VEXVO-414283 format. One record per residue (C-alpha): residue in one letter; z negated, y, x. Coordinates in steps of 0.2 Angstrom, whole numbers, padded with zeros to 4 digits, always signed. Layout:
BEGIN
aZYX;...
//
This chain:
BEGIN
m+0311+0308-0384;e+0305+0301-0370;i+0319+0293-0369;e+0328+0310-0372;t+0318+0317-0358;i+0321+0306-0345;c+0340+0307-0345;r+0339+0324-0346;y+0329+0323-0327;s+0341+0307-0323;l+0326+0300-0319;p+0325+0286-0312;v+0316+0278-0326;v+0320+0258-0333;t+0311+0257-0352;i+0309+0241-0357;v+0308+0235-0379;f+0301+0219-0382;n+0307+0222-0401;n+0301+0207-0409;g+0305+0215-0427;g+0293+0227-0432;i+0275+0232-0425;y+0262+0215-0422;k+0275+0204-0428;g+0292+0206-0440;t+0289+0195-0451;d+0277+0204-0465;i+0276+0203-0482;n+0273+0216-0492;y+0256+0210-0504;s+0259+0225-0513;g+0274+0213-0523;g+0286+0229-0523;a+0302+0226-0514;d+0300+0239-0501;p+0303+0232-0485;a+0284+0231-0475;p+0275+0246-0467;t+0273+0236-0451;v+0292+0228-0451;f+0306+0239-0442;v+0326+0237-0447;s+0333+0222-0442;n+0341+0221-0426;a+0338+0239-0420;r+0347+0244-0406;y+0336+0253-0397;d+0346+0251-0381;r+0360+0264-0390;l+0344+0275-0391;i+0346+0278-0371;e+0363+0279-0372;a+0365+0293-0385;f+0360+0302-0370;g+0370+0296-0354;g+0359+0282-0353;k+0362+0265-0348;g+0356+0253-0360;h+0353+0234-0361;h+0355+0222-0376;v+0347+0203-0370;t+0341+0190-0379;d+0337+0176-0365;q+0328+0176-0348;q+0343+0174-0339;s+0350+0190-0344;l+0335+0200-0344;t+0335+0193-0325;k+0351+0202-0326;a+0351+0218-0336;l+0332+0224-0324;t+0342+0216-0308;d+0355+0229-0316;a+0344+0245-0323;l+0335+0244-0300;a+0350+0243-0293;s+0354+0260-0301;g+0341+0271-0301;k+0347+0280-0313;p+0339+0277-0332;a+0339+0266-0343;l+0333+0259-0357;i+0334+0237-0361;n+0331+0232-0378;c+0322+0212-0375;v+0325+0204-0393;i+0311+0192-0395;d+0306+0184-0408;p+0298+0188-0423;k+0282+0180-0419;a+0280+0182-0403;g+0268+0198-0399;t+0255+0197-0408;e+0239+0207-0409;s+0223+0199-0413;g+0221+0215-0429;h+0204+0215-0419;i+0207+0233-0406;g+0191+0232-0402;n+0192+0216-0391;l+0200+0224-0379;n+0185+0237-0375;v+0179+0233-0358;t+0161+0228-0355;t+0150+0229-0341;k+0136+0218-0335;i+0125+0229-0337;g+0127+0232-0356;p+0132+0243-0369;r+0128+0263-0368;k+0113+0271-0377;
//
């Protein structure tokens, strides 16, 4: 509901959703064998740009680099709440699954 807050206060915030259709990737298989989608898959073709429009902001739906450049330029120039729903390949943006690998390490060694 941060989008609603941004619109309520007319904040000049541009939100970009890199939409690959899911968490980690949008092509996960339900390994339980059931007909239900995997819990990491979101609604296919979700239009997050329409969410901000429901609250009075400006939504952009983009599927290529040129459209993203134009949408970002327009959104920043407007000074108004905007959301860019940037549709990417479902296999893009996959995290390694080892979130611990992102922890900062130092040269002085681990904490004791």
